[in-house]
C-alpha positions as CSV (number, residue, x, y, z in Angstrom):
1,M,26.6,5.1,-12.7
2,F,24.4,3.3,-9.9
3,T,27.1,2.6,-7.8
4,W,25.3,4.8,-5.0
5,F,22.3,2.8,-5.5
6,V,24.1,-0.7,-5.2
7,R,26.0,0.9,-2.0
8,A,22.7,1.7,-0.1
9,R,21.0,-1.7,-1.1
10,D,24.6,-2.9,0.3
11,W,24.1,-1.2,3.4
12,Y,20.8,-1.7,3.6
13,F,20.9,-5.7,3.8
14,A,24.2,-5.7,5.9
15,L,22.3,-3.8,8.9
16,P,21.3,-6.0,12.0
17,R,17.9,-7.4,11.8
18,F,16.4,-5.5,14.1
19,Q,17.6,-1.6,12.5
20,F,16.5,-3.8,9.1
21,E,13.1,-4.8,10.2
22,A,12.6,-0.6,12.2
23,M,14.1,0.3,8.6
24,T,11.9,-1.4,6.8
25,C,9.0,-0.4,8.4
26,G,9.9,3.4,9.0
27,V,10.1,3.4,5.2
28,A,6.9,1.6,4.5
29,V,5.1,4.0,6.9
30,L,6.7,6.6,5.1
31,V,5.6,5.8,1.4
32,G,1.9,5.5,3.2
33,L,2.6,8.9,4.5
34,L,3.5,11.0,1.6
35,L,3.6,8.9,-1.4
36,M,-0.1,7.2,-1.4
37,P,-1.9,10.3,-1.5
38,V,0.1,11.6,-4.8
39,L,-1.0,8.0,-6.4
40,I,-4.8,8.3,-4.9
41,Y,-4.9,11.7,-6.6
42,L,-3.1,11.2,-9.9
43,A,-5.8,8.1,-10.0
44,G,-8.7,10.3,-9.1
45,L,-7.7,12.7,-11.5
46,V,-7.8,9.8,-14.5
47,V,-10.9,8.3,-13.5
48,L,-12.9,11.1,-11.7
49,K,-12.0,15.0,-12.6
50,P,-9.9,16.9,-11.2
51,Y,-9.6,17.6,-7.0
52,A,-12.7,20.0,-6.0
53,H,-10.4,22.0,-3.3
54,G,-7.3,22.4,-5.8
55,G,-4.4,20.5,-6.4
56,V,-1.8,18.4,-4.9
57,F,-0.6,20.6,-2.2
58,S,-4.6,21.3,-1.2
59,L,-5.2,17.9,-1.0
60,Y,-1.9,17.4,1.4
61,S,-3.6,19.9,3.3
62,D,-6.3,18.2,3.7
63,W,-4.6,14.4,3.7
64,F,-2.9,15.7,7.3
65,A,-6.0,17.6,8.4
66,G,-7.6,14.4,8.5
67,L,-4.3,12.4,10.2
68,F,-4.7,14.6,12.7
69,G,-8.3,14.8,13.0
70,G,-8.5,11.5,14.1
71,H,-10.2,9.9,10.7
72,S,-9.5,6.2,10.5
73,S,-9.7,6.3,6.9
74,F,-6.9,8.1,6.5
75,W,-4.9,6.1,9.3
76,I,-5.5,3.1,6.6
77,V,-3.8,4.5,3.8
78,V,-1.2,5.5,6.0
79,I,-0.6,1.3,7.1
80,G,-1.5,-0.2,4.1
81,P,2.1,-0.5,2.5
82,L,3.1,-2.0,6.1
83,A,-0.3,-4.1,5.8
84,F,0.8,-5.3,2.5
85,L,4.2,-5.8,2.7
86,T,3.6,-7.7,6.1
87,L,1.3,-10.3,4.0
88,F,3.7,-10.8,1.7
89,R,6.2,-11.6,3.7
90,F,4.2,-13.8,5.1
91,C,3.1,-15.4,1.7
92,R,6.6,-15.6,1.2
93,W,7.6,-17.3,4.5
94,L,4.9,-19.8,3.9
95,L,5.9,-20.5,0.6
96,R,9.3,-21.5,1.9
97,K,7.7,-23.9,4.4
98,L,5.6,-25.7,1.5
């Protein structure tokens, strides 16, 4: 049933080192760009109240306006998953060396 997942995983891990790192970086930035706003929206919906300007699509509109407006807080959210992944990989490397 999940043979497509196994094939995709095997293809991903068989990539040459540079392509593997580029793909990993691209996926992390894509998660920060597309998935993080939805997670922030859902957390705000649960903890606070509904988004003032509308729903998820209004949030995405404001999100991309903030990104292209050059606000640093939006870019920190985009780079967050990549920074977390880098920190995780560094800690794992450090534990292997000990």
